[in-house]
C-alpha positions as CSV (number, residue, x, y, z in Angstrom):
1,M,-0.1,-0.2,0.0
2,Y,1.4,3.1,-0.9
3,T,1.3,5.6,2.7
4,A,1.4,9.3,3.1
5,H,3.4,8.8,6.0
6,T,6.0,7.9,3.8
7,R,6.4,11.3,2.1
8,I,4.4,13.8,5.4
9,S,5.2,12.0,8.4
10,Q,6.9,14.7,9.8
11,R,3.8,16.6,9.1
12,F,1.2,14.1,10.7
13,C,2.9,13.7,14.1
14,L,3.4,17.6,14.1
15,F,-0.7,17.8,13.5
16,N,-2.6,17.7,17.1
17,R,-5.0,21.0,16.2
18,K,-8.3,21.1,17.9
19,H,-11.2,20.8,14.5
20,S,-13.4,22.8,16.7
21,R,-14.5,24.2,13.4
22,S,-16.6,23.7,10.9
23,F,-15.7,22.8,7.2
24,A,-16.8,25.8,4.5
25,A,-16.8,24.9,1.0
26,I,-15.8,28.4,-0.6
27,S,-17.9,30.6,-2.2
28,S,-17.7,32.9,-5.0
29,N,-19.6,34.6,-7.2
30,S,-20.4,32.5,-10.5
31,P,-23.6,33.0,-12.1
32,P,-26.2,30.3,-11.5
33,P,-26.1,28.2,-14.0
34,S,-29.1,28.6,-17.2
35,L,-31.8,26.3,-17.6
36,N,-33.0,28.2,-21.1
37,T,-29.4,27.8,-22.5
38,V,-28.1,25.5,-24.8
39,G,-25.0,24.1,-23.7
40,P,-23.2,21.6,-21.3
41,Y,-24.3,21.1,-18.0
42,Q,-23.1,23.1,-15.2
43,V,-21.7,19.9,-12.6
44,F,-18.9,22.4,-10.8
45,D,-18.5,25.9,-10.0
46,R,-15.1,26.5,-11.8
47,N,-14.7,29.8,-10.5
48,A,-15.5,28.5,-6.7
49,K,-12.9,26.3,-7.5
50,R,-10.2,28.5,-9.0
51,I,-10.1,30.4,-5.8
52,Q,-10.2,27.9,-4.3
53,R,-6.5,25.7,-6.1
54,D,-5.1,30.4,-5.4
55,R,-6.1,29.7,-1.6
56,A,-4.3,26.8,-1.5
57,A,-1.4,28.0,-3.8
58,L,-1.2,31.0,-1.3
59,R,-1.7,29.0,1.9
60,N,1.8,29.5,3.6
61,G,4.3,30.9,1.0
62,G,3.1,28.2,-1.5
63,S,4.6,25.7,1.0
64,Q,1.7,23.7,2.3
65,S,0.5,23.2,-1.1
66,R,3.9,21.4,-1.4
67,V,3.6,19.0,1.5
68,V,0.6,17.9,-0.1
69,D,1.6,17.6,-3.7
70,Y,2.5,13.6,-3.2
71,L,-0.8,12.2,-4.8
72,R,-0.1,14.0,-7.9
73,D,3.7,13.0,-7.6
74,E,3.0,10.1,-7.5
75,V,0.3,9.3,-9.9
76,A,2.8,11.8,-12.8
77,E,5.0,8.9,-12.2
78,R,3.4,6.2,-13.0
79,M,2.1,8.5,-16.0
80,M,5.6,9.2,-16.7
81,E,5.8,5.4,-16.7
82,R,3.5,5.4,-19.5
83,F,5.2,8.1,-21.6
84,L,8.9,6.3,-22.5
85,D,6.9,3.8,-23.5
86,I,6.4,5.5,-26.5
87,K,9.1,5.1,-28.2
88,R,8.9,8.8,-29.7
89,K,10.8,12.0,-29.9
90,F,8.2,15.0,-29.3
91,D,9.4,18.5,-30.0
92,T,6.5,20.3,-27.9
93,V,4.0,18.7,-24.9
94,L,0.8,21.0,-23.8
95,D,0.6,19.9,-20.3
96,L,-3.0,21.0,-19.8
97,G,-3.9,21.0,-16.2
98,S,0.0,21.1,-15.0
99,G,-0.6,23.4,-11.7
100,P,2.9,23.8,-10.6
101,G,4.1,21.5,-12.9
102,H,3.8,17.7,-11.0
103,F,4.6,15.8,-15.0
104,S,6.3,18.5,-16.6
105,K,9.3,18.4,-14.5
106,L,9.6,15.0,-15.1
107,L,10.1,15.3,-18.3
108,E,13.6,14.6,-20.2
109,V,15.3,16.7,-22.6
110,E,15.6,13.3,-24.3
111,K,12.3,12.6,-25.1
112,V,10.6,16.6,-25.3
113,K,11.9,19.8,-26.0
114,K,9.3,22.4,-25.1
115,S,6.1,21.7,-22.5
116,I,3.2,24.5,-22.7
117,M,1.4,24.7,-19.3
118,L,-1.5,25.5,-19.3
119,D,-3.6,26.2,-15.8
120,S,-6.8,28.0,-14.5
121,S,-5.4,28.8,-12.1
122,E,-2.8,31.5,-12.1
123,L,-1.1,31.3,-8.2
124,T,-0.5,27.4,-8.9
125,L,0.7,27.6,-12.6
126,K,3.1,30.7,-11.2
127,R,3.6,28.5,-7.8
128,D,7.3,26.8,-8.8
129,P,10.0,29.5,-10.2
130,D,11.5,28.5,-14.0
131,S,14.5,28.0,-11.6
132,E,13.7,24.7,-9.8
133,F,13.0,23.4,-13.3
134,E,16.1,25.1,-14.5
135,E,18.0,22.6,-11.9
136,Q,16.6,19.1,-12.9
137,L,16.4,19.7,-16.4
138,P,17.4,21.9,-19.3
139,V,14.1,21.2,-21.5
140,E,12.1,24.8,-22.3
141,I,9.0,25.6,-20.0
142,E,5.9,28.1,-21.6
143,R,3.2,29.0,-19.2
144,I,-0.5,29.9,-19.8
145,H,-3.0,30.3,-17.9
146,G,-5.8,29.7,-19.0
147,D,-9.3,27.7,-19.1
148,E,-9.4,23.9,-20.0
149,E,-13.2,23.9,-21.0
150,N,-11.9,26.5,-23.9
151,L,-8.5,25.1,-24.6
152,L,-9.3,26.5,-28.5
153,K,-8.9,30.1,-26.8
154,F,-5.0,29.5,-25.9
155,V,-3.8,27.7,-27.9
156,E,-3.8,27.2,-31.9
157,P,-5.7,24.2,-33.9
158,N,-2.7,21.5,-35.3
159,S,0.3,22.9,-33.0
160,Q,1.4,20.2,-30.7
161,D,2.6,17.0,-30.0
162,A,1.4,15.3,-27.5
163,V,-0.9,16.9,-24.5
164,V,-1.0,15.3,-21.6
165,S,-3.4,15.8,-18.2
166,C,-2.4,14.9,-14.8
167,L,-5.5,15.1,-12.7
168,S,-6.9,17.8,-14.0
169,L,-9.6,16.7,-16.2
170,H,-12.5,15.4,-13.6
171,W,-12.9,19.5,-12.5
172,V,-14.6,20.0,-16.5
173,N,-17.8,20.0,-17.2
174,D,-18.0,19.1,-20.6
175,L,-15.4,16.3,-20.5
176,P,-16.7,15.6,-24.7
177,G,-15.9,18.8,-25.5
178,T,-13.5,19.2,-24.0
179,L,-12.0,16.3,-25.7
180,I,-12.6,17.3,-28.8
181,Q,-10.9,20.7,-28.2
182,I,-8.0,17.8,-27.7
183,Q,-8.0,16.3,-30.5
184,K,-7.9,19.7,-32.7
185,T,-5.1,21.1,-31.2
186,L,-3.2,17.8,-31.3
187,R,-1.0,17.1,-35.2
188,P,-2.3,14.2,-37.0
189,D,-0.7,11.0,-35.2
190,G,-0.1,13.1,-31.9
191,L,-1.1,11.9,-28.7
192,F,-3.5,12.7,-25.7
193,L,-2.4,10.7,-22.5
194,G,-3.7,11.5,-18.8
195,A,-5.1,10.8,-16.2
196,M,-8.7,11.5,-13.7
197,F,-9.9,10.6,-11.5
198,G,-12.7,7.3,-12.1
199,G,-15.6,6.9,-9.9
200,D,-15.6,4.8,-7.3
201,T,-12.1,7.9,-5.7
202,L,-13.0,8.8,-2.4
203,F,-15.9,6.6,-1.5
204,E,-15.2,6.0,2.0
205,L,-15.2,9.8,2.6
206,R,-18.5,9.9,0.4
207,T,-20.8,7.0,2.4
208,S,-19.5,8.1,6.4
209,L,-20.4,11.6,4.7
210,Q,-23.6,10.4,3.6
211,L,-24.5,8.1,6.9
212,A,-23.8,11.0,9.1
213,E,-25.6,13.4,7.4
214,V,-28.6,10.9,7.6
215,E,-28.4,9.7,11.4
216,R,-28.0,13.7,12.2
217,E,-29.9,15.4,9.6
218,G,-32.7,13.9,7.9
219,G,-30.7,14.2,4.1
220,I,-28.1,14.4,2.4
221,S,-25.9,16.6,-0.1
222,P,-23.4,16.4,-2.2
223,H,-19.9,17.1,-0.7
224,I,-17.5,15.0,-3.0
225,S,-18.2,15.8,-6.3
226,P,-19.4,13.1,-9.3
227,M,-16.5,11.7,-11.5
228,T,-16.3,9.1,-14.7
229,D,-17.9,6.2,-14.7
230,T,-14.4,4.0,-16.2
231,R,-16.6,2.3,-18.5
232,D,-17.5,5.5,-20.5
233,I,-14.2,6.4,-20.9
234,S,-13.7,4.5,-24.1
235,N,-16.6,5.6,-25.9
236,L,-15.6,9.1,-24.8
237,L,-12.7,9.1,-26.9
238,G,-13.8,7.8,-29.1
239,R,-16.2,10.2,-30.2
240,A,-14.2,12.3,-29.8
241,G,-12.5,11.0,-32.4
242,F,-9.3,9.0,-30.9
243,T,-7.9,6.0,-32.4
244,M,-5.3,3.2,-31.3
245,L,-7.2,3.5,-27.4
246,T,-5.7,2.5,-24.2
247,V,-7.7,2.6,-20.8
248,D,-6.8,1.5,-17.5
249,I,-7.7,1.4,-14.5
250,D,-5.1,1.7,-11.3
251,E,-5.4,2.8,-7.1
252,V,-3.9,4.5,-5.1
253,K,-4.7,3.5,-1.4
254,I,-3.2,6.6,1.6
255,A,-3.5,6.1,5.3
256,Y,-4.0,8.7,7.6
257,P,-4.7,9.3,11.5
258,S,-8.4,10.2,11.0
259,M,-10.8,11.8,8.7
260,W,-10.1,14.7,9.7
261,E,-6.2,14.5,7.9
262,L,-8.1,13.3,4.6
263,M,-10.1,16.6,4.8
264,E,-7.5,19.4,5.9
265,D,-5.3,17.6,2.8
266,L,-7.6,18.2,-0.2
267,Q,-8.9,21.9,1.4
268,D,-4.7,22.1,0.6
269,M,-4.8,20.3,-2.6
270,G,-7.2,22.8,-3.3
271,E,-9.9,19.5,-4.0
272,G,-11.9,20.9,-1.6
273,N,-16.1,21.0,-2.8
274,A,-17.1,22.8,-6.2
275,V,-20.3,21.5,-7.1
276,I,-23.3,24.0,-7.7
277,G,-26.0,23.9,-5.4
278,R,-24.0,22.4,-2.6
279,R,-24.4,23.3,1.3
280,N,-22.0,25.7,2.5
281,V,-21.3,24.5,6.1
282,I,-21.3,21.2,7.7
283,H,-22.3,21.5,11.3
284,R,-19.8,19.9,13.4
285,D,-21.5,17.4,15.2
286,T,-22.0,15.7,11.0
287,L,-18.2,15.8,10.9
288,A,-17.6,13.9,14.5
289,A,-20.2,11.7,13.7
290,A,-19.0,10.8,9.9
291,S,-15.1,10.5,11.5
292,A,-16.6,7.9,13.8
293,I,-18.3,6.0,11.3
294,Y,-15.3,6.1,8.7
295,K,-13.1,4.6,11.9
296,E,-15.8,1.8,12.6
297,L,-16.0,1.2,8.7
298,H,-12.6,1.2,7.5
299,G,-10.5,1.3,9.7
300,S,-7.2,-0.2,10.5
301,E,-6.0,-2.1,12.9
302,D,-2.7,0.4,13.7
303,G,-5.6,3.1,13.8
304,S,-5.2,4.6,10.9
305,V,-7.6,5.0,8.2
306,P,-7.2,4.0,4.2
307,A,-8.3,7.1,1.1
308,T,-8.4,4.6,-1.9
309,F,-8.2,7.6,-5.2
310,Q,-9.3,5.4,-8.1
311,I,-7.4,6.9,-11.0
312,I,-8.1,6.1,-15.2
313,Y,-5.4,6.5,-17.5
314,M,-6.1,6.5,-21.0
315,I,-4.3,7.0,-24.2
316,G,-5.7,8.0,-27.5
317,W,-4.2,8.8,-30.8
318,K,-5.4,11.1,-33.1
319,P,-5.5,9.6,-36.7
320,A,-2.8,10.1,-39.6
321,P,-2.4,7.7,-42.7
322,T,0.1,6.8,-41.4
323,Q,-0.8,5.0,-38.6
324,P,-0.9,1.0,-38.6
325,K,-5.7,0.2,-39.6
326,P,-7.4,-2.6,-39.4
327,L,-7.6,-5.5,-41.7
328,E,-10.8,-5.2,-43.8
329,R,-13.5,-7.6,-42.5
330,G,-13.2,-10.8,-44.1
331,S,-10.0,-10.7,-45.1
332,G,-7.6,-13.0,-43.3
333,K,-6.2,-15.8,-44.2
334,V,-6.0,-18.1,-40.9
335,N,-9.3,-20.1,-39.9
336,L,-9.8,-19.4,-35.7
337,K,-11.4,-22.3,-35.3
338,E,-8.4,-24.4,-36.9
339,V,-6.7,-22.5,-34.3
340,L,-8.7,-23.2,-31.2
């Protein structure tokens, strides 16, 4: 099991705060979604999400944000393993929803000449200076402050050799439309490599909060965002025009001393609740009940509680005449009955 203690055990040992306050969602001035307009259904408040991530990047001068990089760093490393398996050199790679550069920092100059980092949170995008990249590798870095949902406003069509996305697409309202935009930005035979949270992510926290709310308040409200089912990803990639698809699922399990540390880290990651229509406050007695339920249902013998993050990895290619294509139906020369 991958455990948070391996990277931030010192922080957990020093953690001794009293959680006497209620956890409040960050409000925003975003207008409510209009029911009389044509377009994708709005699930997330993108402005609230940007504010959450900006505040997380500012906390303690960015030091607190760096403490909780362990999850995105782990997923970025697993993405890089898949990227290095592709035997090709790339002039440019667009790092979509890059954050401070979890994936771009791992690039090798023999593989990529330039990384273009694009993120909706300018403070997160510029959290780490260029000097930190230069100390690790001489890959050229360009930063673009822009919204992932409006990618074609910031990147020209047919301009990128590859597009990668590490744990940002789960906050996109129009995922099919965003995948179509990614496909359009790629050159023919261009690569898309992405990782996003799957539907079973944080199921322990989700069920504990729901049970606590039913017990204490007689109903439930959304506190963890809905996530894409793994079975839908291949269909979405195909509809967006990608070919030669590869989709696989992995899990990262992290052990926390209690539910409180998990919620604290999610806020420091900028992963707070941003669902439209969310409740702004969770009552303290509901949170206390949820913590007890969490430990009772999922707690380990050593007193820690696990948090599961399901990761969906996806690879797709923009069509090109040079790509291998399947043979026409009926053109096979070997009878499968004889082989089997």
